[in-house]
C-alpha positions, 0 to 999 in steps of 0.5 A: 181504412182496412189495411191493404195486403202486401203482395210481393211480385217476384219476376225475371230470375236466372231461367232462359224465360227471363224476358217472358217473365218481365212481360207477364209480371208487367201485366199482373201488375197492371191488373192487381186491385189496388183498392185491396193490394199494395204491390211490392216489386222485386225483380231478380236479374240473370245473375240471381241477385234481387232488386226492389223495384219501388213504384214501377216494373223498371223495365227497358224496352217494355214493348220488346219481347226480344230486348225487354230487361230490368233497369239497372236500378242498384237497389239490392235486397234479400228477404229475411224470415220473421216469425209472423211476416217476411221482410224486405231488407236492403242490403245497402242500409241493412233496413227493413224496407217493408214487410210482405204478406203473399208471394206472387211468383211470375217466374217461369221455368227454372229457378222459379216454376220448379219448386224453387221459390215455393220452397222458399216460401214454405221455409219463411212460412208466407203464402205463395200463389200457385202450386206447392213444392211438389206440384211445382217440381212434378209439372215442371219435369216433363218426364216424371210428369209423363210417368205419374200420368201414364201409370195413372192411366192418362193418355200420353205420347210415347217417350224416350229419356236420354240424360247427360250424353246424346251419344247413348242414344240409338236412333234406330231403336227410337225411330223403331219405337216412336217413328221418325217425326220427333219432338226434342224437348229439354225436360225442365224447360218451358216456352219451347226453349230448346225444343226441336221437331227432327225427321232424320238421323242427323237432325236427331243428334243435333237437336239432342245436342241442343236440348242437352245444353239446357238440361241434363235430361231431354224427352224424345216424343213421338208425334201426335196428329191432333188439334192442340187444345189448351185449359186453365184450371183454377182452385184448391181443393175444389177447382174449376176448369175454364172453357177450352182454346186452340193453338193452330201453329203455322210450322211444326210446332208452337215455338218460342217465337210463334209464341212471343216474338212472331205475331202471325206464328199461330192463331189462338182460338178462343173458345175452341170450336168443340162440341159440349161433349168434346168440351166437357171431355177436355175439361174433365181430363184437365180437372183429373190431371191437375188433382193427380199431379197435386196442382194448386192455385193455377195450371194450364193443361195442354192436350192434343184432341185427335180425330177419334175425339180421344184425348192425349196430355201433352203437358202442364204449366204450373206458372203459365204465361200472363202476358196480355194475350197469354192463353191462361188469362184470355181462357178465364176472361172468355169464361167470365172471369176478368183479369183483375178478378183472377189475380185477386182469387190467386192471391186469396187462394194463396192465403186460404191455403196458407191459413189451412197449412198453419192449422194443420201445424198446430194440431 
């Protein structure tokens, strides 16, 4: 029998998106092809300690997006670099528990989606599913991402960046440039955590203060009137784009609560009601954005479709949600790629990229 590839599914973490990571990882685990892969489950608690979750996800309140948590299994581990493979070592016994062949990070937000785990994987010379260090870091920082896209001729919403101190912002100047309907976003977070919509000066400063509790840099964006369209991209050198989906929020924007806590908070239309020409434009812009931002493996590209059929990039997600209702896997499912095949493809893309990288190092 052919030896199974050991896939380290890494989840949880110190991010504010910890709970969503648990939901996503549980779904990845369920979708793993056990004929080809053996899951090695690594849960990171909110203090940053890594734990080996043998044989199960070890989750408490697994069906509740608000209360879900790692169980207290008290099996702390560390990953150690070897010359040929990465080892999982018990901190209590100092013994090697197992070796792993590839990391599948399901770490949304900071300390996972921002290049952190990707950097660890590169140092350890182990394949890692998804974007590399650069693509992950660019995709995480909305300010840097928007600068690169703007300077490459890709349309983005106008914005102002504010760092460290909300009192430095001049509301009157910002309103004159961007209008009074504004989105305030921490530059390095996802899942709409810390995001506010404001229409006046008092709301604006309150939102800035909140946003700067999550990150030392926030962006202030103009409101774009248009349909919220999302497209999934998959691949390395020759990526492919899925069909498009549409998010129809019930309120001003697609908030954290709408995504994960309130089932009626938004409608998801998969596929989106687009003409053939509109879909082609969405897919082409998604692939161009993917390439410009140095993405690999997977990314979800979010954009606005305006009444004149013009498209404006909103943001990208390099480790998109993988819950059973998340847009990225659903878009591929509707594009003819079932979830088990999608997970397998992502793993194979990571393994292939590592072989090519090591071949470069040998030259």
